[in-house]
N, C-alpha and C positions, 0 to 999 in steps of 0.2 A: 512412498507411502501406499499402505493398504487402500485400493479403490473404495471399499466400503466406507472406511474412515474418513476420507478425502471428502466422498459425497456427503457423509452425514454432518460435517464442517460446513459444506457449501450450503446445506439445507437449513442452517441455524438462521434466525431471523439476523436482519443487518447489525443491530446494535450488539447481539451476541458473536456473530463475527468480528465486529468492531472490539470486544473484548479479548477474544482469542487473538487478534493481531496485535495488541498491546501485550499480553501475556508473553507470547511466542518471540517479539522482536526483543523484549526486555530479556528474556531468558537466553536467547541464542546470541544476541547483541548485533543482529545483520536484519537487514528488510531487502525485500526485492521490488525491482522496477523493470520497467520492459524500456528498451532502446531501439532506434533504428539507425540510419546514416547519418540522420541531422541531428542525433542528440537523444535525450531522454523523453519519453512518451509523455506528453500531453493529451488531456481531452478538456471538451467545453461542453456546457450543458447547454439548455436552449436560448439561454440569455446572454451566451457568450463566455460566461465566467469559467476561466481558466482552472485546471486542475491536474494534479499529478495523481495517477495512480498507483497503490502500492499494496503489496502483498507479505503475508508474515513468512510464506515458504516458497522456494521456487516451483514446486509443483502446482501450485496455485495461479502463479504469474503463466506458466507455461500453457495453461489449459486455452489461453487465447490466441495461441500462437497458431492459428488455422486461418483459412479463407483471406481476407484483407490485410490479417494482422500477421502472415506467414513469414513476411521478411523481416520481423522484430526479432529481437532476442532478449532473453531475460539478463539482468544486471542486478549482482548483489552489493549492497552498500553497507559499510560498518556504522553501528547505530551511532558512534561520536560524530561521524561526517555528516549523517542524516540528519543530527539534531542541530547542528551548525547551520545546515542547509535549510532547516525549516525557518530560521531567522531572515534568511534573503527571500523565500517564499513569501513570508507574511509581509515583507516590505514591498514585495511586487505584488500584493493581493491574489497570490495564486492559493488555490485552496488545496486540499488533500482527497481524492476519492480512495477510503479506505477499504480495502478488501473486496475489489469490485468482482462480481461472479462472471460467467462466461458471457452474460447479457448485460455487463455493465451496472448491475444495480449493486450500489454501496451506501455508505454514509460519508457525506462530505462534511469535513470539517476544516474549520480554520487551522493552519498551519502551527499557530501559537498555542492552539488547544490540545491538538496532538502531541507537541513538544511538553506540554504539561503532563498531559496523561502518562507519557513514555518516561517522563524524570522520574514522576511519582513512582510507576511500576519498577524501574529500575533501583530505586532506593531500598525495594523490600526485598532485592537481590544482593544488597551488600552487607 
């Protein structure tokens, strides 16, 4: 991806990055996560609420792979598998950090909310 385009997308306000995430994932039917030796990466907010960070493209997820994150790797997941996994995340009260920036700024959404948005957008592509 062109570095100028990537930076323009990263500079979008969080709600617009969220919209980009929904559209891009529905279009290419994959989503990107980070993983380490222990499994899929989870974050927690100040209150201890667990969340899974997700990105629309590998280039955005890979931006975090420096410093303390250098031992992690990107992982692609098919949208069908991700949609099914969102049900498990909802049952376990794990939220989703949608399209975090390098400073981990994101929109945090309930798993069922993200699933509904993705399903609605996927219908537009059918």
